[in-house]
C-alpha positions, 0 to 999 in steps of 0.5 A, spaced: 500 500 500 502 506 497 503 512 502 498 516 499 493 511 501 495 510 508 494 518 509 487 517 506 485 512 510 488 516 516 484 522 514 477 518 513 478 514 520 479 521 523 473 524 520 469 518 523 472 519 530 470 527 529 463 524 527 462 520 533 464 526 537 459 530 533 453 526 535 456 525 542 455 532 543 448 533 540 445 527 544 448 529 551 447 536 549 454 539 550 454 544 545 449 549 549 454 548 555 460 550 551 456 556 549 456 553 542 449 556 539 448 550 533 441 548 530 440 541 528 441 543 520 448 546 522 449 539 525 447 536 519 452 541 515 458 539 519 456 531 519 455 531 511 462 535 510 465 529 515 462 523 511 460 525 504 468 526 502 469 519 504 465 516 499 470 519 494 476 517 498 474 510 499 470 508 494 473 508 487 469 510 480 471 504 477 473 497 478 480 496 480 486 495 485 483 499 491 490 500 494 493 504 488 493 512 489 487 516 490 486 520 483 486 527 483 479 528 481 477 524 487 480 529 491 477 535 488 470 532 489 472 530 496 474 537 498 468 540 494 463 536 498 467 538 504 467 545 503 460 546 500 456 544 506 460 549 511 458 555 506 451 553 508 453 552 515 456 559 516 450 562 512 445 559 516 442 565 519 442 569 512 438 563 509 433 562 514 431 570 514 432 571 506 428 564 505 433 561 500 429 555 500 424 559 496 428 564 493 436 562 493 441 567 490 445 565 484 451 563 488 447 558 492 444 555 485 451 554 482 453 550 489 447 546 489 447 544 482 454 542 483 452 538 490 447 535 486 451 532 481 457 530 486 451 526 490 449 523 484 456 520 483 457 518 490 450 514 490 453 511 483 459 509 487 456 506 493 449 504 491 449 502 484 447 506 477 440 504 478 440 508 485 443 514 481 438 514 475 432 514 480 435 520 484 436 523 477 429 522 475 426 525 481 430 531 480 428 532 473 421 531 474 419 538 477 422 541 471 418 537 466 412 535 470 408 540 467 408 536 460 405 530 464 398 527 462 392 527 466 393 526 474 401 526 473 401 533 471 404 538 476 406 545 476 412 548 472 418 549 477 424 553 475 431 550 477 432 556 482 426 553 486 428 546 485 435 547 488 432 551 494 427 545 495 432 540 495 439 543 497 436 548 502 429 546 505 428 540 510 424 536 505 431 535 501 438 533 503 438 536 510 432 533 513 429 528 518 432 522 514 439 525 514 438 527 522 436 520 524 443 518 521 448 523 523 444 524 530 442 517 532 444 511 528 451 513 527 452 511 534 449 504 533 453 503 527 459 505 532 456 500 537 456 494 533 463 495 530 465 495 537 462 489 539 465 486 533 472 488 536 470 485 543 469 478 540 461 478 539 461 474 533 465 468 536 461 469 543 454 468 539 457 462 535 459 459 541 453 460 545 449 457 539 453 451 538 452 450 545 445 450 545 444 446 538 451 443 536 449 436 537 442 436 534 441 434 527 443 439 522 446 443 528 451 447 524 445 450 520 441 451 526 447 454 530 448 459 524 441 461 525 441 462 532 448 465 532 446 470 527 439 472 530 443 473 537 448 478 533 443 481 529 440 484 536 446 488 537 448 489 529 442 492 525 446 490 519 445 484 514 452 485 511 456 485 518 452 479 520 454 475 514 461 477 515 462 476 522 457 470 523 458 467 516 466 467 517 465 462 523 458 458 521 459 457 513 465 453 513 462 449 519 456 448 515 460 446 509 464 441 513 458 438 516 456 436 509 452 442 506 452 444 499 456 451 499 450 455 496 445 452 501 450 454 507 451 461 504 443 461 503 442 459 510 447 464 513 444 470 508 437 469 510 439 468 518 443 475 517 438 479 514 433 478 520 438 482 524 435 488 520 428 487 523 431 484 530 430 488 536 433 492 540 438 494 535 435 494 528 437 497 521 437 504 520 430 504 516 427 502 523 430 509 526 427 513 520 420 509 521 420 512 528 421 519 525 416 518 520 411 515 525 413 521 530 414 516 536 420 514 540 424 508 537 423 503 543 416 503 540 418 501 533 423 496 536 417 493 541 412 492 535 418 489 531 419 484 537 414 478 535 415 478 528 422 478 528 421 472 533 416 469 528 421 470 522 427 466 525 422 461 527 420 460 520 427 460 518 429 455 523 423 450 521 426 450 514 433 449 516 430 443 521 426 440 515 432 441 510 436 437 515 431 431 516 430 431 508 438 430 507 441 428 513 441 421 517 439 421 524 445 419 527 451 423 526 458 424 529 457 429 535 461 435 534 466 438 539 462 443 543 466 448 547 463 448 555 458 453 557 461 455 563 467 457 559 463 460 553 460 465 558 466 467 562 469 469 555 463 473 553 461 476 560 462 483 558 458 482 552 452 480 556 453 486 561 453 491 555 447 488 552 443 488 558 445 496 559 442 497 552 436 493 553 435 497 560 437 504 557 432 503 551 426 499 554 426 500 561 429 507 563 427 509 556 432 514 555 433 517 548 436 512 543 442 515 541 444 516 549 442 508 550 447 507 544 453 511 547 452 508 554 452 501 551 459 503 547 462 506 553 460 500 558 463 495 553 469 499 551 471 500 559 469 492 560 474 490 554 479 495 557 479 492 564 479 485 561 486 483 559 484 478 554 479 483 550 483 489 551 484 493 544 490 495 542 491 502 537 491 497 531 485 494 532 482 501 534 484 504 528 481 498 524 475 500 527 475 507 526 477 505 518 471 500 518 466 506 521 469 511 516 467 506 510 460 505 513 459 512 515 461 514 508 456 509 504 450 511 508 451 518 508 451 518 500 445 513 500 441 517 505 443 524 501 441 521 495 434 519 498 434 526 500 434 528 492 428 524 491 424 526 497 426 533 495 423 532 488 417 528 491 415 535 496 416 539 490 412 535 485 407 533 490 407 526 486 406 522 493 399 526 494 397 525 487 398 517 488 395 517 495 389 521 492 388 516 486 388 510 491 383 513 495 379 515 489 380 508 486 378 504 492 381 498 491 380 492 496 385 491 501 388 485 498 389 489 491 392 495 495 397 490 498 399 486 491 400 493 488 405 495 494 408 488 494 410 489 486 412 496 487 417 494 493 420 488 488 421 492 482 424 498 486 428 492 490 431 490 483 436 496 483 435 500 490 438 498 497 432 496 502 433 502 506 432 507 500 426 502 498 423 503 504 423 511 504 421 512 497 415 507 498 413 510 505 413 517 502 409 515 496 404 509 498 403 509 505 399 515 506 394 512 501 394 506 505 393 509 512 387 513 509 384 506 507 383 505 514 389 500 515 393 501 521 399 506 520 404 501 524 402 495 520 403 499 513 410 501 515 412 495 518 410 491 511 414 496 507 420 495 511 419 487 511 418 488 503 423 493 502 428 487 505 426 483 499 431 488 495 437 485 499 435 478 496 433 480 489 438 480 483 441 484 480 443 487 487 442 481 492 448 484 497 447 479 503 447 473 499 453 475 494 457 476 500 455 470 503 457 466 497 464 469 497 465 466 504 462 459 501 465 459 494 459 458 491 455 461 485 452 468 487 446 466 483 444 460 486 445 462 493 441 468 491 435 464 489 436 459 495 436 465 500 429 467 497 426 460 499 429 460 506 427 467 507 420 465 505 416 468 511 418 475 509 413 475 503 408 472 507 408 476 514 406 483 512 399 480 510 399 478 517 401 484 520 396 488 516 390 484 517 392 482 525 396 488 527 395 486 534 401 482 533 405 489 533 402 490 539 397 495 536 390 496 540 393 491 544 389 486 548 391 480 551 386 475 549 386 477 541 394 478 542 395 471 545 390 468 539 394 471 534 401 469 537 398 462 537 395 462 530 402 465 527 407 460 530 403 454 527 401 458 521 408 460 519 411 453 521 406 450 515 409 456 511 416 452 512 413 446 511 410 448 504 417 451 502 421 445 504 416 439 504 417 432 506 422 432 501 424 435 494 418 435 489 421 430 484 414 427 483 407 430 482 404 428 489 410 431 493 408 438 489 401 437 490 402 436 498 406 442 498 401 446 495 396 443 500 400 445 506 401 452 504 393 452 503 393 450 510 398 455 512 393 461 509 387 458 513 391 458 519 393 465 519 386 468 517 385 467 524 378 465 523 376 459 527 372 454 522 377 455 517 383 453 522 379 447 523 379 445 516 386 447 516 387 442 521 383 436 518 387 438 511 394 437 515 391 431 519 389 428 512 396 429 509 400 426 515 395 420 514 397 420 507 404 420 508 404 413 512 401 410 506 407 407 502 405 409 495 404 416 497 410 417 502 414 423 501 419 422 506 426 419 504 432 420 508 438 418 505 441 412 507 448 414 507 451 421 508 458 422 511 457 428 515 464 431 518 464 434 525 465 441 525 472 443 528 472 446 535 471 453 534 473 455 541 480 454 539 
């Protein structure tokens, strides 16, 4: 690595550290005590100056070696996006008094155009060409929307009004979405990276193997449990794969799983980290902002659905093991429980502190993350075995910088889209169209699913959620649907973006660890995550599962219906063996029909489902119709002792 690249890495790490300190200043209210008068927008200007340049310094314009010298044009771009927000910072009072959001001066228009163009490039580097194209389209729409036909036609706006809305107003770049990242979620990202340094990946994997390592398909089941545990504190599917997958995927392969199956199981399990409290993905924090409620309420609402997600995935992994592995396998070497707990006591205490802060004390989310991070670093420093050295801390800051730069570029790009929406009013027209056309709830949900899937083919899951929440959520709520259920549905279907080609980030990362085909891994991970397609329908029709309009008896009935219902979903996708014959395929379809009947929560339909399932179980006892056939000879190699 050349010296200039080392200098750039050092600069980016320093910017990440300054960003963490900036967020700390805000959540602890330190700035006013130092007589530093600064508004939220000014915080966002400084945060943008710190993070956006990273997308040009660490993300290359073209594919190639990452250790070569940073091109001059990347340095120019980085310096430019560093300076422009500071221009707004020092002219903040003037911009408010003179209404620059409506009538920006010529200098601001020029700077705004430059900023928007550089943001398009930053978005292309960090999220892909399709994301940059979506941003560009929404920038152009207000300029040409007066030529659109019918209901899509909008008033004509000039370039100055567009830049004022996107570049200056709170509806654009420096609005609530960016505020959630700079002032809250940034601290959760830093906390997640600190847990990685503290050995969370190894600890959770060991715990999972202690619980399930000796069961049939134990390595895969342990991968599900390990990823679910790590997901409680990471909130990132990619980080989950990289930390947990580095342990679990090689073990699954040694236990006899095909590479693409092992990678798909880990990808599906890691994706659940985004929806697993207490630390969910960035979209959950943005959702709380959209709904105007504290983050802990979103996390609490997401708890039971997240458990159901892992319940269904665990069931599919179990059924896959029953279908493909014999009952007797060589027992793997499992680390002792006492030793495992002693090695991870600092993580247990930290998790307890985080849960206490979020759900018991109910302090602001940013303060809870900061408190947990400080406790973790202190405990790691006390323990000689986990004490980080300077090299490890620098690596943590460098990893933080890369994530901060990527997230900032994506969310600022989304700011271009939301600014275009705010000026054009397209989202209002769509909501009005939904209300006037009066579609059934099922038709409206199918439209919602289709939009999420189409956008997910080229956009990150977080961007899909934000766009669809602005575009379609208001209309669905006006139809009488529960607001939390609508947004949770969009969150879940937005996650489909992480499984859908050509992006499919999570399966591709997992496939790299397994040495498997990315496309085969992607399709298989979509199958293992089947519940993510079904669960939102349950949210919409039975929002009590999200603790909405909570009553104990309806909630208990919903839970008691959901667990067997989602188990039948798992049976339908994994079945009593691969569908090699027509009778096996028919049985899988019948099981899925039974699952739908159970999830309706209509008692007589559930009775019909019970009769149908009983008939299928009875038919499986008939030799001619039996579909369960476990391989007689399968050599399963025990995984190595992961404690070593």
